[in-house]
Phi, psi and omega in degrees: 000317180297320179297321179298318180295320180297317180297318180297316180297317180298319179295320179296317179297321178298318179297316180296321180298329183289328188231338195227357179288128181302148180304129179298337173265099184294152179292141184294125182292346179294351178293347181260006189284341181282125182287160179299324181295316179296320180298318182296329179290336184263000184277349187290334182284143181282145174289131179088009175097183186290345179270009186253149174254009181264127181206160172272128181244128182289133178238115179282152182308129177089348181276162182280165179286141178289155176299142179085011179300134184275133183218169171228160170266117180275099183290335179291318180264353181056056180203168176263128179246138178257145180280123181225174173208146171247117188063241178250015183254112179278151180201216183228151174232132175251142182304131179090352184275333181065016179223160168250123181261128181218163181259135176196134174052052176070010184230158165269121182245161183229147170220148184260340171254116187208177178255143175247138176282125185237132175244088186302127179059017181053036182293320182278140177268103184265138180223146173265126180236137184290150177205173179200152174052040175087002179292144183238117177291162181295143178060036177289149182273118179273157173277322176220143185295336187259009176229155181267052178245133187232150175292128184211171178204165166222195186293345181267341179149191184275150176195222181219151173246120179258108187299321182295326178271358173056041183203161172259135183245127184243127172275129181202119175049049173089352184236166175254129178241145180234151184219150180270341178249143187194177171235136181251139177286130181230163176253126177283117182256011182277075185260134181266322181200159176223144183222136175257130181214181181051046182283128179236114181272141174262084185298330182296338180253017182288146173250132182237136182231133176257133181250167178302149179305148184237129178288125184255352180173153182214147179213150179244127180254129186243135177239106179268003181275171181263018176220157178292138178233152174259119183249138176245135183213148176255121175263121182236154181198151173241130181220168182244140170246134182259132176240135181223134177250091175292136187234156176290337174237119183290150174293137181297139182296138176076012183254140174295124185230146180214167178222139172246109186193158166286150182251120180291146171228141185241141178212187182297329183278347180139201183247131176236147180246130181287172172293159184293136173224159177252127180227147172275139179288143177288317175197138182058240176241035180253135178239125177254122184253122179275133181238141176250130180242131176216118183231128176274131179238148179230124185227136172274114184255122179296162179298142180053040178228162171234146181231131178261135181235134179237151170254124183241135178241151176273129184257129179232148170230156182213149172239122184231120175294150179208163168238155182200180178242126176258123178247127182245132177243125178270161183293340177275003178098348180292136179235138178219151181227154177209157176276136178234161173236164179180190179228125173278135178231117184224159178233136177229144169244118187221183176054059183288141180225151177266129179238118179256122177285165177296132180290145183235150179297148176282125180298138176056033179290149177292125182297147177276141179282000000 
């Protein structure tokens, strides 16, 4: 009988060691040193950079979940769990519970003011990728930028993966359980193209700036004859105008990007928007437009004189707020769209004028008889 009890106890200890003995390397208590106020100041940045729509959104106790809250269906508990975090510790929130449950220091802990992971308009393609013993897949979703803690799950539910402790930590029924195998939430960055469309400019809030006139071309006409002549000449030049659409979500680096929109032009009489055209961006959200200028000038040149003629344009720049639609296509064919805001910034050179300098005698010219 005594031998039977020893065998049973040994079997129980083996089972507990497999799933529930707290990690012998306890989690560092310094993970709690960041105050809630400091955390809220750091939540404004998007996860994955400025081209991402994934972010942690603060949820005050008793308030409803924000649109786009990221969740999983927990088949083990037969319920929907939302990804949340308290401080830098990710866990789960169930609708109606008013808490975020997370694992820390051998316990399941709760907080009522917490952050919810939000993927606005499902723009980001989120995937769960397997890992073990602290391995971190590429583009894994962190809880805080300055700690090696990642959103993770296993078959029992949501928790956190602490890379330094090489384990996944699960909050469950008052205790913390750890596992060496897990799945980490990642962002799929395999994007093939992005397009901005449905651009709506708020002309009423546009800012317009006039700059000093700019010389666009110059020519000198020479008359070596002993009588006045009328000379006709074409002054030509090629120049670039830069158009830029600053956006609330940056275009992903290395991705083919285009815009379908009317292009504003500013002049002394006001701002006009062209019909819609589609252009590929030169870099980021910048479009460089090449312009050809050709102006015919006619000048009466006195005998033995030279006359210089310049073409001068008035230079204007403008800042115009706008809203638009960003559509992202992934290489696997998945397409997602979201509304963006931004400011259009453009430069125009318009209202060209001919300026003729005072004609001057030709040095050492042959005298006229």
